[in-house]
MMTF fields as JSON, N, C-alpha, C and O atoms, coordinates in Angstrom:
{
  "mmtfVersion": "1.0.0",
  "mmtfProducer": "UNKNOWN",
  "numBonds": 431,
  "numAtoms": 432,
  "numGroups": 108,
  "numChains": 1,
  "numModels": 1,
  "chainsPerModel": [1],
  "groupsPerChain": [108],
  "chainIdList": ["A"],
  "bondAtomList": [4, 2, 8, 6, 12, 10, 16, 14, 20, 18, 24, 22, 28, 26, 32, 30, 36, 34, 40, 38, 44, 42, 48, 46, 52, 50, 56, 54, 60, 58, 64, 62, 68, 66, 72, 70, 76, 74, 80, 78, 84, 82, 88, 86, 92, 90, 96, 94, 100, 98, 104, 102, 108, 106, 112, 110, 116, 114, 120, 118, 124, 122, 128, 126, 132, 130, 136, 134, 140, 138, 144, 142, 148, 146, 152, 150, 156, 154, 160, 158, 164, 162, 168, 166, 172, 170, 176, 174, 180, 178, 184, 182, 188, 186, 192, 190, 196, 194, 200, 198, 204, 202, 208, 206, 212, 210, 216, 214, 220, 218, 224, 222, 228, 226, 232, 230, 236, 234, 240, 238, 244, 242, 248, 246, 252, 250, 256, 254, 260, 258, 264, 262, 268, 266, 272, 270, 276, 274, 280, 278, 284, 282, 288, 286, 292, 290, 296, 294, 300, 298, 304, 302, 308, 306, 312, 310, 316, 314, 320, 318, 324, 322, 328, 326, 332, 330, 336, 334, 340, 338, 344, 342, 348, 346, 352, 350, 356, 354, 360, 358, 364, 362, 368, 366, 372, 370, 376, 374, 380, 378, 384, 382, 388, 386, 392, 390, 396, 394, 400, 398, 404, 402, 408, 406, 412, 410, 416, 414, 420, 418, 424, 422, 428, 426],
  "bondOrderList": [1, 1, 1, 1, 1, 1, 1, 1, 1, 1, 1, 1, 1, 1, 1, 1, 1, 1, 1, 1, 1, 1, 1, 1, 1, 1, 1, 1, 1, 1, 1, 1, 1, 1, 1, 1, 1, 1, 1, 1, 1, 1, 1, 1, 1, 1, 1, 1, 1, 1, 1, 1, 1, 1, 1, 1, 1, 1, 1, 1, 1, 1, 1, 1, 1, 1, 1, 1, 1, 1, 1, 1, 1, 1, 1, 1, 1, 1, 1, 1, 1, 1, 1, 1, 1, 1, 1, 1, 1, 1, 1, 1, 1, 1, 1, 1, 1, 1, 1, 1, 1, 1, 1, 1, 1, 1, 1],
  "groupList": [{"groupName": "UNK", "atomNameList": ["N", "CA", "C", "O"], "elementList": ["N", "C", "C", "O"], "formalChargeList": [0, 0, 0, 0], "bondAtomList": [1, 0, 2, 1, 3, 2], "bondOrderList": [1, 1, 2], "singleLetterCode": "X", "chemCompType": "L-PEPTIDE LINKING"}],
  "groupTypeList": [0, 0, 0, 0, 0, 0, 0, 0, 0, 0, 0, 0, 0, 0, 0, 0, 0, 0, 0, 0, 0, 0, 0, 0, 0, 0, 0, 0, 0, 0, 0, 0, 0, 0, 0, 0, 0, 0, 0, 0, 0, 0, 0, 0, 0, 0, 0, 0, 0, 0, 0, 0, 0, 0, 0, 0, 0, 0, 0, 0, 0, 0, 0, 0, 0, 0, 0, 0, 0, 0, 0, 0, 0, 0, 0, 0, 0, 0, 0, 0, 0, 0, 0, 0, 0, 0, 0, 0, 0, 0, 0, 0, 0, 0, 0, 0, 0, 0, 0, 0, 0, 0, 0, 0, 0, 0, 0, 0],
  "groupIdList": [1, 2, 3, 4, 5, 6, 7, 8, 9, 10, 11, 12, 13, 14, 15, 16, 17, 18, 19, 20, 21, 22, 23, 24, 25, 26, 27, 28, 29, 30, 31, 32, 33, 34, 35, 36, 37, 38, 39, 40, 41, 42, 43, 44, 45, 46, 47, 48, 49, 50, 51, 52, 53, 54, 55, 56, 57, 58, 59, 60, 61, 62, 63, 64, 65, 66, 67, 68, 69, 70, 71, 72, 73, 74, 75, 76, 77, 78, 79, 80, 81, 82, 83, 84, 85, 86, 87, 88, 89, 90, 91, 92, 93, 94, 95, 96, 97, 98, 99, 100, 101, 102, 103, 104, 105, 106, 107, 108],
  "secStructList": [7, 2, 2, 2, 2, 2, 2, 2, 2, 2, 2, 2, 2, 2, 2, 6, 6, 1, 7, 4, 4, 4, 6, 6, 6, 2, 2, 2, 2, 2, 2, 2, 2, 2, 2, 2, 2, 2, 2, 2, 2, 2, 2, 2, 2, 6, 1, 1, 1, 2, 2, 2, 2, 2, 2, 2, 2, 2, 2, 2, 2, 2, 2, 2, 2, 2, 2, 2, 2, 2, 2, 2, 2, 2, 2, 2, 6, 6, 7, 1, 7, 2, 2, 2, 2, 2, 2, 2, 2, 2, 2, 2, 2, 2, 2, 2, 2, 2, 2, 2, 2, 2, 2, 2, 2, 2, 2, 7],
  "xCoordList": [1.695, 1.181, 1.559, 0.776, 2.739, 3.178, 2.225, 1.945, 1.732, 0.804, -0.486, -1.06, -0.941, -2.166, -1.942, -2.846, -0.763, -0.436, -0.376, -0.879, 0.238, 0.291, -1.117, -1.395, -1.992, -3.374, -4.052, -4.78, -3.82, -4.405, -3.899, -4.675, -2.625, -2.054, -2.701, -3.022, -2.892, -3.542, -4.975, -5.444, -5.659, -7.028, -7.033, -7.905, -6.071, -5.975, -5.699, -6.283, -4.815, -4.501, -5.741, -6.019, -6.473, -7.682, -8.718, -9.281, -8.969, -10.061, -9.744, -10.656, -8.489, -8.191, -8.722, -8.815, -9.068, -9.649, -11.178, -11.807, -11.767, -13.233, -13.765, -13.058, -15.003, -15.586, -15.697, -15.842, -15.629, -15.728, -17.023, -17.077, -18.054, -19.347, -19.275, -20.164, -18.236, -18.067, -17.139, -16.869, -16.649, -15.681, -16.18, -15.417, -17.442, -17.989, -18.782, -19.441, -18.718, -19.404, -18.394, -17.701, -18.322, -17.459, -15.973, -15.222, -15.545, -14.13, -13.753, -12.768, -14.531, -14.274, -14.404, -13.569, -15.433, -15.672, -14.534, -14.061, -14.106, -13.026, -11.727, -11.007, -11.436, -10.21, -10.245, -9.261, -11.365, -11.461, -11.374, -10.719, -12.03, -11.987, -10.572, -10.129, -9.868, -8.51, -7.557, -6.71, -7.687, -6.844, -7.183, -6.289, -8.46, -8.891, -8.287, -7.895, -8.213, -7.624, -6.178, -5.802, -5.38, -3.962, -3.798, -2.946, -4.605, -4.495, -4.829, -4.149, -5.863, -6.243, -5.23, -5.01, -4.621, -3.557, -2.402, -1.868, -2.027, -0.922, -1.262, -0.438, -2.471, -2.848, -2.894, -2.445, -3.433, -3.488, -2.115, -1.888, -1.195, 0.164, 0.835, 1.681, 0.455, 1.054, 0.406, 0.842, -0.602, -1.286, -0.492, 0.429, -0.859, -0.088, -0.412, 0.462, -1.654, -2.025, -2.399, -2.762, -2.295, -2.665, -4.161, -4.569, -4.969, -6.422, -6.769, -7.65, -6.064, -6.299, -5.896, -6.593, -4.77, -4.305, -5.36, -5.697, -5.875, -6.903, -8.14, -8.737, -8.527, -9.689, -9.502, -10.413, -8.334, -8.071, -7.953, -8.308, -7.465, -7.427, -8.841, -9.094, -9.754, -11.155, -11.757, -12.513, -11.42, -11.899, -11.327, -12.04, -10.041, -9.394, -10.063, -10.269, -10.399, -11.063, -12.432, -12.83, -13.149, -14.432, -14.274, -15.063, -13.269, -13.004, -12.632, -13.022, -11.884, -11.483, -12.687, -12.75, -13.632, -14.848, -15.727, -16.388, -15.739, -16.428, -15.776, -16.465, -14.459, -13.717, -14.056, -14.276, -14.1, -14.445, -15.807, -15.957, -16.781, -18.135, -18.151, -18.792, -17.458, -17.421, -16.765, -17.209, -15.717, -15.057, -15.971, -15.992, -16.713, -17.657, -18.732, -19.09, -19.24, -20.245, -19.65, -20.265, -18.453, -17.792, -17.549, -17.662, -17.218, -17.002, -18.306, -18.318, -19.392, -20.683, -21.238, -21.949, -20.917, -21.376, -20.324, -20.449, -19.295, -18.283, -17.548, -17.488, -17.0, -16.275, -14.859, -14.243, -14.341, -13.023, -12.919, -13.887, -11.762, -11.606, -11.785, -11.476, -12.283, -12.511, -11.212, -11.206, -10.119, -8.835, -8.348, -7.763, -8.582, -8.172, -8.863, -8.247, -10.134, -10.877, -10.441, -10.287, -10.244, -9.857, -8.567, -8.469, -7.596, -6.312, -6.486, -5.944, -7.225, -7.409, -8.247, -7.956, -9.268, -10.099, -9.291, -9.53, -8.343, -7.458, -6.585, -6.343, -6.117, -5.309, -6.132, -5.643, -7.37, -8.252, -8.489, -8.44, -8.744, -8.965, -7.733, -7.858, -6.563, -5.317, -5.134, -4.729, -5.438, -5.341, -6.319, -5.984, -7.52, -8.498, -7.97, -8.108, -7.374, -6.803, -5.693, -5.616, -4.847, -3.742, -4.29, -3.821, -5.274, -5.842, -6.521, -6.335, -7.304, -7.983, -6.954, -7.102, -5.925, -4.886, -4.162, -3.862, -3.882, -3.196, -4.078, -3.605, -5.35, -6.291, -6.352, -6.277, -6.487, -6.573, -5.297, -5.352, -4.162, -2.881, -2.761, -2.307, -3.169, -3.082, -4.058, -3.787, -5.174, -6.187, -5.817, -6.304, -4.957, -4.614, -3.757, -3.385],
  "yCoordList": [-2.115, -2.855, -2.178, -2.186, -1.605, -0.961, 0.161, 0.348, 0.899, 1.994, 1.46, 2.096, 0.3, -0.27, -0.769, -0.689, -1.271, -1.692, -0.463, -0.49, 0.608, 1.849, 2.368, 2.841, 2.276, 2.715, 1.887, 2.429, 0.61, -0.266, 0.111, 0.155, 0.377, 0.795, 2.105, 2.264, 3.038, 4.309, 4.079, 4.765, 3.127, 2.809, 2.23, 2.56, 1.377, 0.843, 1.96, 1.986, 2.874, 4.006, 4.866, 5.261, 5.147, 5.968, 5.294, 5.93, 4.016, 3.337, 2.962, 2.648, 2.987, 2.644, 3.715, 3.481, 4.884, 5.945, 5.985, 6.825, 5.08, 5.01, 4.486, 3.78, 4.832, 4.315, 2.786, 2.181, 2.182, 0.733, 0.178, -0.97, 0.994, 0.543, 0.291, -0.35, 0.782, 0.589, -0.567, -0.814, -1.277, -2.347, -3.358, -3.791, -3.735, -4.722, -4.065, -4.747, -2.75, -1.995, -1.415, -2.146, -0.106, 0.56, 0.264, 0.191, 0.096, -0.23, -1.501, -1.53, -2.532, -3.813, -3.717, -4.252, -3.045, -2.926, -2.176, -2.598, -1.081, -0.276, -1.075, -1.066, -1.749, -2.543, -3.682, -3.915, -4.388, -5.519, -5.055, -5.704, -3.936, -3.445, -3.013, -3.253, -2.38, -1.929, -3.113, -3.114, -4.11, -5.304, -6.086, -6.616, -6.159, -6.854, -6.211, -6.909, -4.896, -4.185, -4.629, -5.059, -4.524, -4.901, -6.387, -6.759, -7.224, -8.666, -9.078, -9.927, -8.487, -8.837, -8.344, -9.005, -7.214, -6.739, -7.736, -8.116, -8.152, -9.105, -10.458, -11.048, -10.942, -12.24, -12.196, -13.129, -11.123, -10.987, -10.943, -11.524, -10.254, -10.144, -11.513, -11.753, -12.396, -13.723, -14.717, -15.866, -14.315, -15.226, -15.406, -14.641, -16.42, -16.784, -15.937, -15.699, -15.482, -14.759, -13.31, -12.952, -12.511, -11.111, -10.973, -10.103, -11.848, -11.802, -12.054, -11.402, -13.007, -13.279, -12.08, -11.71, -11.482, -10.286, -9.184, -8.57, -8.94, -7.91, -8.233, -7.337, -9.499, -9.906, -9.541, -9.003, -9.831, -9.509, -8.008, -7.519, -7.277, -5.82, -5.24, -4.262, -5.834, -5.407, -5.673, -4.854, -6.807, -7.111, -6.097, -5.601, -5.796, -4.802, -3.44, -2.728, -3.082, -1.806, -1.772, -0.745, -2.89, -2.967, -2.766, -2.051, -3.385, -3.216, -1.775, -1.235, -1.167, 0.225, 1.157, 2.139, 0.846, 1.666, 1.453, 2.384, 0.236, -0.003, 0.833, 1.467, 0.828, 1.592, 3.071, 3.727, 3.59, 4.994, 5.308, 6.303, 4.469, 4.666, 4.585, 5.403, 3.615, 3.45, 4.648, 5.08, 5.176, 6.357, 7.576, 8.377, 7.718, 8.844, 8.74, 9.738, 7.532, 7.334, 7.675, 8.394, 7.159, 7.439, 8.935, 9.461, 9.61, 11.051, 11.77, 12.679, 11.362, 12.034, 11.832, 12.692, 10.7, 10.498, 10.96, 10.73, 11.613, 12.297, 11.38, 11.651, 10.301, 9.371, 9.827, 9.312, 10.777, 11.352, 12.696, 13.157, 13.313, 14.672, 14.708, 13.751, 15.822, 16.034, 15.889, 15.294, 16.424, 16.381, 14.951, 14.635, 14.095, 12.694, 12.048, 11.286, 12.35, 11.78, 12.37, 11.645, 13.664, 14.321, 13.718, 13.4, 13.561, 12.984, 11.557, 11.206, 10.747, 9.349, 9.216, 8.37, 10.028, 9.973, 10.347, 9.81, 11.259, 11.604, 10.412, 10.169, 9.677, 8.481, 7.421, 6.776, 7.246, 6.272, 6.67, 5.826, 7.944, 8.432, 8.199, 7.802, 8.442, 8.222, 6.743, 6.394, 5.873, 4.431, 3.993, 3.151, 4.554, 4.217, 4.594, 3.821, 5.758, 6.195, 5.248, 4.891, 4.849, 3.938, 2.596, 2.054, 2.06, 0.766, 0.824, -0.068, 1.871, 2.004, 2.13, 1.502, 2.927, 3.087, 1.768, 1.437, 1.022, -0.267, -1.26, -1.965, -1.31, -2.195, -1.838, -2.719, -0.557, -0.126, -0.452, -0.847, -0.287, -0.6, -2.1, -2.503, -2.912, -4.361, -4.867, -5.857, -4.198, -4.612, -4.177, -4.751, -3.165, -2.62, -3.575, -3.264],
  "zCoordList": [-11.914, -10.79, -9.465, -8.515, -9.408, -8.169, -7.765, -6.58, -8.741, -8.46, -7.842, -6.959, -8.3, -7.743, -6.309, -5.477, -6.025, -4.659, -3.752, -2.629, -4.24, -3.465, -3.172, -2.07, -4.156, -3.976, -2.885, -2.054, -2.887, -1.871, -0.476, 0.479, -0.366, 0.922, 1.376, 2.554, 0.45, 0.79, 1.274, 2.182, 0.673, 1.1, 2.513, 3.316, 2.816, 4.169, 5.172, 6.256, 4.811, 5.689, 5.93, 7.062, 4.875, 4.983, 5.876, 6.768, 5.641, 6.334, 7.777, 8.542, 8.159, 9.559, 10.514, 11.719, 9.98, 10.797, 10.732, 11.375, 9.959, 9.882, 11.223, 11.941, 11.55, 12.796, 12.778, 11.715, 13.938, 14.062, 13.488, 13.048, 13.495, 12.957, 11.455, 10.894, 10.801, 9.355, 9.007, 7.832, 10.021, 9.774, 8.752, 7.888, 8.839, 7.912, 6.792, 6.007, 6.722, 5.679, 4.703, 3.994, 4.679, 3.71, 3.918, 2.946, 5.148, 5.386, 4.638, 3.901, 4.833, 4.185, 2.671, 1.941, 2.199, 0.761, 0.066, -0.989, 0.65, 0.063, 0.037, -0.961, 1.107, 1.165, 0.145, -0.557, 0.06, -0.87, -2.325, -3.14, -2.659, -4.04, -4.42, -5.543, -3.491, -3.804, -3.956, -4.849, -3.098, -3.195, -4.463, -5.125, -4.799, -6.008, -7.254, -8.189, -7.264, -8.401, -8.605, -9.695, -7.563, -7.66, -7.983, -8.79, -7.359, -7.558, -8.985, -9.561, -9.554, -10.926, -11.949, -12.964, -11.703, -12.595, -12.563, -13.605, -11.367, -11.22, -11.845, -12.544, -11.593, -12.139, -13.664, -14.329, -14.212, -15.664, -16.29, -17.352, -15.632, -16.152, -16.228, -17.09, -15.327, -15.299, -16.251, -16.324, -16.967, -17.892, -19.18, -19.469, -19.943, -21.133, -22.358, -23.191, -22.476, -23.697, -23.392, -22.271, -24.423, -24.323, -24.013, -23.243, -24.626, -24.404, -22.93, -22.37, -22.315, -20.895, -20.046, -19.102, -20.393, -19.677, -19.753, -18.741, -20.942, -21.132, -20.302, -19.705, -20.262, -19.478, -18.0, -17.371, -17.458, -16.06, -15.83, -14.758, -16.811, -16.686, -16.653, -15.949, -17.405, -17.353, -15.97, -15.447, -15.393, -14.037, -13.045, -12.173, -13.187, -12.318, -12.478, -11.495, -13.702, -13.958, -13.28, -12.73, -13.32, -12.628, -11.131, -10.513, -10.547, -9.114, -8.797, -7.762, -9.684, -9.494, -9.54, -8.801, -10.405, -10.482, -9.255, -8.796, -8.722, -7.452, -6.35, -5.55, -6.317, -5.316, -5.415, -4.397, -6.609, -6.831, -6.213, -5.505, -6.478, -5.952, -4.429, -3.77, -3.876, -2.424, -1.739, -0.675, -2.346, -1.78, -1.833, -0.898, -2.903, -3.014, -1.93, -1.305, -1.713, -0.658, 0.702, 1.489, 0.98, 2.261, 2.442, 3.55, 1.356, 1.389, 1.734, 2.563, 1.1, 1.308, 2.71, 3.231, 3.321, 4.699, 5.715, 6.917, 5.195, 6.002, 6.995, 8.195, 6.458, 7.319, 7.644, 8.577, 6.895, 7.199, 6.483, 5.88, 6.55, 6.009, 4.485, 3.775, 4.029, 2.596, 1.807, 0.729, 2.332, 1.628, 1.425, 0.389, 2.399, 2.257, 1.068, 0.323, 0.893, -0.219, -1.555, -2.537, -1.59, -2.845, -3.37, -4.555, -2.52, -2.914, -3.428, -4.476, -2.713, -3.092, -4.36, -5.205, -4.5, -5.711, -6.951, -8.032, -6.802, -7.924, -8.304, -9.486, -7.314, -7.567, -8.295, -9.222, -7.874, -8.519, -9.971, -10.866, -10.201, -11.565, -12.44, -13.598, -11.895, -12.637, -12.97, -14.079, -11.997, -12.24, -13.326, -14.16, -13.321, -14.352, -15.734, -16.682, -15.851, -17.126, -17.581, -18.756, -16.657, -16.982, -17.457, -18.458, -16.75, -17.133, -18.498, -19.326, -18.731, -20.024, -21.145, -22.193, -20.933, -21.955, -22.209, -23.356, -21.156, -21.302, -22.06, -22.951, -21.704, -22.395, -23.875, -24.731, -24.176, -25.572, -26.344, -27.509, -25.696, -26.352, -26.634, -27.704, -25.675, -25.854, -26.911, -27.59, -27.046, -28.039, -29.448, -30.423, -29.566, -30.888, -31.696, -32.828]
}
């Protein structure tokens, strides 16, 4: 969960440099998807059954995939430096791997 919170903080740092015209566009979308990822992991962890936990991890994974797409769009329209996106996209990819592995382990 800590890694997902760190990812959310990185998204806030990245988007604070986006133009004001994006405040209700990609800035908001990226921030909400990153917070949703961390929040769903936390909520799932607090549930009573393994099945409920897995369900919330799937929701978190969906939010993470939304975040990935939003970052790619922001990168293509050049909202900030290429290096900032490369670093963050690697973090998103790593989080996706962790979530998929955790889901698979819990389902086994």
